[in-house]
N, C-alpha and C positions, 0 to 999 in steps of 0.2 A: 455374463456378461464379462464382472472384472476380472474371476478369473480368466477368461481366453487374453485379458487389458493384461494377467499376467506375462501372458506367454511371446504375448510382442511384444514384453518387456525383454526377456531374458532370451528367446529363440529366435537366433537372426535367420530369417529367412520362413515367420511363421505366417504373419500378414497370406504372399505369395501361397501358400501352401493354403488354404484357410476361402481364400480365393480360388483357386483352385479342385478343392470338393466344393462347393458350391455350385463351379461350372460342369462339374464332370456329367451328372446326368444328361445323356446327352448326345452327347457328346463320343465320337468314338475312340480317340486316344484319352478319354476323361483316365479312367486305368493309371496306364500307359506314366505319363504324364504324374499323379497322382503319384503314384514309384518311385520315379524317377526324381522325384522335387523333394520326399520324405529320404530321399537318404542323404540330401546333401543338408538336411539342418541341422546347424552347430548350437547349441547350449554352451553361455558362461554361466552356468549353475545346472548341476546334478538332479539329478530326480528326488535325491531326498531333503536337497535343501531346498529348491520349487516345490513338498509339501508342509515344510517349516516354514516357509511365506503365507502361504497358504497357514497355515493353523493360527498363526499370527492375526492375522485378517479375521477368519470364521471366530475365530474364543479371544482374540485382545480386542478384538475391535481395532484394530493401526490401520489409521488411514494407508489406501493402498497407493495419492502420491508418497505416505516416506516409505512405502513395502521398497516401491518401484526409484524413489532419489527425484522422481519428476513429477514437473506436472505442466500438462498444454492448455497455455493464458493466451492467450491476445494471435498473434503468431508465433510462439514461441514455445522451448518446451525448452524452461525453467527446471533447476536443480532447484531439493525441498528433498527438505527433511525437519527433524527434532532443531527443538531452540524455532523454529519461523512458520508464521500459521501457510497453511496450503492458496494458494492466493485464488479467491473467490471468482467465480467466472462475474456477478456483477458488478467489481470493483472494476471486467477490464473497459464499462462504462464514463469511469472516473477519467482511464484515461484520453479513451474518444472528446469529451468534455473539455478538457487541455489542450487536445488538439486543435478540433474546431476551436478554441482561442484562436488560440496562434495561428494558426492562416491566416485571420480574418485579421493579425494586430502584427504585420510582419515589419520588422526595424521600428517599430515605433517607443517601446522603451529597447537600452541599451544605457551600461555601468557609460563611467568616464571615457571616451576616449572613444575609442568607431568596434570597442570588445561587445560577442554579441550578452545579453544580460541574462545572470543566469537565472535554472528553476528548482527547485527543494521539492522536495521529498517525504516529508515527518514521518515518523514512524513504518520505515522502510520494506520492517519484513526483512524477505527475500532479493525484494529491488526488486518486484516484479512495476511499481511505474516510476521507476527513476532507469528501468531499462528499459521500459515503451519508449520514454519519452527522450528518453539521449537518442536508439533507438529512432524517433518517425516526429520529431520535431521538424516542421516546415520550413525551406527556405532560412533568412535571415538567425532564422533559432534553429537552428539543423548543426553549430557550429559551440549553443548553447551549454557550457557544463551544468550537467547535474548535482549536488549535495544530499545524499540516501542520510538524513539522518535514521538512527537506536538508540537506544538503549539498553540493547542485548547483544555482547558481542563475537553470540553463538547469536546471529542472526540475519550479524552482519558479515560474517564468515559464506555465507551464503551468495550476502547481497553481492558480496565483492566478486561469487565466481563464475555466479549468472552474467555481470557486470562484466568478466572477462573471455566466459563461451562469449555471447552472442557479440561482442565484437565492440564494446562501447568503454572498457575497461580503463580508458583514457581519460575519458569525460565524465566517469562519476565517481567522485569525490564524497567516500565514506564518514562518517565521523559520529563518533560512541558519544552520546549526549540524551537529554528526556529533555523539555520543554520550559524545566526549573531549572535549564542552569543555562537561561540563556535568561537572565534578569540585563536589562537596559543600560548598563554604560557600566557594565561589575567585567573590571577580566580575568576572568574565570577561563577557568585548563577548553574546558567548550568556547567560548566566545573565541578564544586566543586560535586556538586551533582553527575555528571558521577562517578567523581574518588571515591568518597562515597561509591558506588556500587559499589568500584575495580573493574570499569572497565577504557582503560588510553589509549588515543589515540595510533596510531600505534603496535596497538595487536588485532583486529579483523581478523578472522576471513573473512567473506566477510557480506558485504553488500548490500541492496536491497531497491532499491525507486520507488512508483510512484507518483510524485511530482506534486503539479500544476502546468499544459503548457501550459492553454490554453491562447492563447491572449485575452490579453483587450480589444480589439476591438472587440471580437465575442463574448462575459458570455452574452450580450442581447439579443445575435442571438439563441442562445440554446435553446434546447428539454424543453419545457416546466417546466416537470417533475423535470428538474437540476435549470433548470432560477432558476425556484418559490421557488423552496424545499431545494434545498444541497450546502453547503456553496460556497460562492463563491468562499474563503479563501482557501479552500484546489483543488479550478478550476486554478485561476488566474497567471496565470507563470510570470507576468509583475510584482506582488506584491510588494508594497516598502508602506514606510511611510503614504506615501499618497494616500494610495491605500486601500485596506478589512482587512485588519489588523496582515496581517506576520508582524515580524521586517525589519528595514529596510534594503537594500544591498547599495551595492558600487555601481554610475554612473559609466559606463565605461573607465577605464584611459584612459587618452590622454595621444598620443603617441607623448615625443618631445623628448625621446633619442631613435637609435634606436634598434629596436627588444625589446621594451616595446610591450606588449598588457595588454590590455580591460581583466575584468572578469567576458565576457561573453561576446557575438556578440548581439551589441545591433543594425542590422540590421537585426536577424531573432525575429519575436513578439514571443514570449510567455517561450524565450531560458532563462531567468533571475533568475529564481527558480531554473530549473533545473538546470546549472549552480552550484549555490552558494548548490544545495545536493549530485555535480557532490564532488568539491572541499571537502566539509567536510566528503564522505562517504572515497576520496583517507584522505583525514589525517588520521582518524580513521584505517584507512586499512595497517597491517602487510603484510612487505615485500612477497611475493606468492599471497594476499587478492583476491577474487570476488567483483566487482565490477559492479550492472548493477542495469541500470533506467529505464522506463518504458517516450516513452514523445510523442511528438505532430506528430510523422514523416520526417518524407527522411529529414526535412530540419535542424529539432535540432538533428536531429536523429547522422543524420551524418558533423553537429561540432561540435559536440559533440565527438564523433570516433576520429575527426584531433585531438583535446585538447587532448586527454585522450595520445594517440600514441607521442602527441610534451613532452620534456622534458619538463617540468615548464607549459607544460598548464594548468597543476589545482591546481599550487602551487610547489612553490621553488620544483627546484630538483625531481619534481615528474614525475611519466611518467612511464607507462601499453601496457602490452605484449599482444597478444591472444584476438586484438581489432578487435568486428564484431559489424552490426548490422543485426538484427534477426528482421521478417512480427509476425504478429498478423491476426489471424483466415480471417481479409477479405483484405489480403497480404498488409498491411497499413505500413510498416517500422518505428515498436515505440519501439523497445529495445535496448541498449546500451548496450555491454555487455568486458569487458578488466579483464585481472591480473596488477596486483600492481608488477612497476619493484622495483627491491633494488634499494636505493641509488643506482645514483654513484658515481664513484672513485672522488677524488679531484685533480684536478691537479697538475702534481706534476715538 
């Protein structure tokens, strides 16, 4: 089947030829139609180049999507390659959850003035979620700008290309940066760049994120296509300055006083980066804004859901309502969703 996909990508008219061949049996003009279609085939690759690509697939186990530089995702064909994860089918659900929320909240969350509130995709990779949001956000949200943040310049090149090819380049704002380059109140490069775009913390209608969440100890055991070819920086949920290239994150806080919390649950493998992404998402959102993340499974999702419900669990004074976990196509508790509550009134 993969060889057929490779031919479909490389040979103009291959799909038509396959359909004719399938219908050939029992049709009087079948063989004639097949010969006519065959003579009209044009390939962008030579036979030698096709053989070389197939060797890469079978010997080096290079992902088919990297070989064709494309991936079918949601209702789009996205450009993908080295430097960005191949977008997964289950992440389509994250987009669907965001669109479902937006459809029920048209116009409820707006920035100062009449401009629609922006959305954000944290850890955008190929830009699949950001581009999907820009293409499909409904009603009042359909003019919203979408911030696409990633720590990888290579990934952002794919995201910009996909936004351009899908006709939403003017609304997808790519930004090079990571969770730890957004300490509140610090006029650093990433914050300054975001503000130069007219985007500010506390004004976003929605934030989605498919952050790195695989425990470091599992990286070497991943499927060869993933382990040997896709960027570990987009996979490693325990990444730190000593890890695979993301900006350093804080170590768990020591509980020196009653009620003091850690920035992430250190006993849950792979949770460091998802919690950092969630904390940034919480800062970006306006009250009533929507947060949705994809994580490793039940342990991570339930811990993150608990932190979202707890006032202060993802930042000072921050809490969420309508918090829930949802499962992917395989029944894995993969997603965490919630709506940001207004700040608590000061004690009198």
